[in-house]
N, C-alpha and C positions, 0 to 999 in steps of 0.2 A: 504492499500500500501507499503512494508517496504520501507526503507530508498533506500535499490541496489536498488526496484524499481520507487521512488520520480524521481522528475521530479530536475534536478539539472543547476541552472545557477550559471555562476562566474556574478559579478557584476566590475567589475575594472572602475576606474580614471585613466587617458593620467599620463604619468612621467610627470616632470616638465619642460615648457615653459615659454620663453623667450617672456618680453614683444613685444608687436606689435598692430597697425593694417590697416584693417578692424581684431576681433577678429578668425577670425574663418580663415585665414594664419597666425597666431604665432603656430612658429616650434619647437619640444625637445630640451633645451637647450645641452650641453655633458653628462653634471649629468639624465637631461632626460630621456635620450638616454640608459644611462648605469642601469636606472630604470631600464626603457622599458625592457632590453637586461639581466636583473637578472630574473625579475620574470617571465619570456618569459621563462627560461630556469627555475623556479623551476616549473614553473605549466608543463610543460615538462616534467620529472621526476616523479610530482604525478597525470601525467594519465599512464606513462607507469607502473606506480610500482599495479595502481588499476583496468588495465585490462582494461581503458575506450576506448569503440566505439569513432572515429570522432567526435570530440564538431563543433557546427556552429562556427563559429566567426563571428561577430558584430561590425559595431565601424561608428561613429560621422563621416559627412564628412566632419567636422575639422580638416585642415590639422595635429595639435598633439598629434588625435584621433588616425588618418592614421597612421601616423609612428608608431605608441601606440604595434601598432596591425598589422604591418607589421613585431615586432620583434617576436606575438604569431603567426602569417601564419607560419613564416620561424622555428619557433622550435616544433608546430605542426605541422607543412607538408598542413593546411587547408586555402583555399585560405578566403580572407577578404571580407565582402557581405559591405554592405553603407546604415545604416538606419540612414538617416533623422529624423527620430521627439527621437533621443536621442541627442541632441545638449542640451547645459550648461542651459537653460531657458525654454528647453519644460514638459511640465505635465507628475507628473511621473500616474498618471493615464491613458496614453493615451498608457505610453510604457506598465500596467498591462493587457490592453484591448487591446493591441499587442500580447505580455505574451500567456495572454491566449486562441487563435488564431493554437497557433506553436503546430506544434505531434513533434519537438524535443525534444530527454528529458536531451539532457545539451546544451549548450546555452552562449557562452562568449559575451557579450557586452562592448564596448570599451568608455568608454563617461565620462561627468564633471563637478565639483562641481557648481552649485549643487545638479544634477538630480541625479548624482548616493548616496547620503545620503539619502535624497529622498524620493529614492524610494528603497532601501532599507528598511528603517528605516515604511516606508508603507506593505509591504511586509511581516513585519516580525513581528509588532508591533502594522497593524490594524491603521494605523494613524500616521501622522507627524507633530510632534512640530518643532524642527529644521533640523532635517535629523538629521544621521551618518557623525561624521567626518572620510573625504578618506583623507587622503595623498595621497602624488600623488602618483603613481602607486601603492596605495592600491588595496586591491582582498579579495572582502565579497566572498566565495563563499554559497552558501544559497539553501534545499533544498525543494522542495513542493509536495503535492500528488495533487494542483489546482495553479495556477498563483492568489490568488484572497491579495482581501485586511486579516491583520493582518494571512495566514497563509500556510505563509515561514516559512524554520526556518535554522536561521543564524548557521551554520559548522566551521568556521573556515573565518579568517578576518591574513594576511599575507599582508604585508608592505615591500619595500628592506631594511629599515635598522634591523629588526630583522632579517634578510639571511644575516648582514655581509657583 
């Protein structure tokens, strides 16, 4: 499978969130809203430049992930779907099992640390020691012929502070 025919996955951590309880209800800060908007604009411009078909956008049910995904939804003109198995402490193996069943060629998952870091490391390295560090609104672009442990390639990693 050529790179252009490979499946593509973007893993994104939500923007900066304020403190609070319960954890599920924590909201983005003003900085988090700016980060999410900045990354959404960058991703939409990247998408247009590549002439790709629209992606499928999925987000954790937690408020801060839904708020981040709303920025992507607007920029990419796609709906947000809620995926309950991508909350902070969910098992990366369960997400990989879910990914294997998907037929979409382009997926965006908006989730949380530590899940995004451990999932990225598992998909690329085949194992996870600590996971990859994701700054808030960090976005990893992965490609793979199949979503299995150790089968993905990290194409790029972008975060708001790189975009100025």
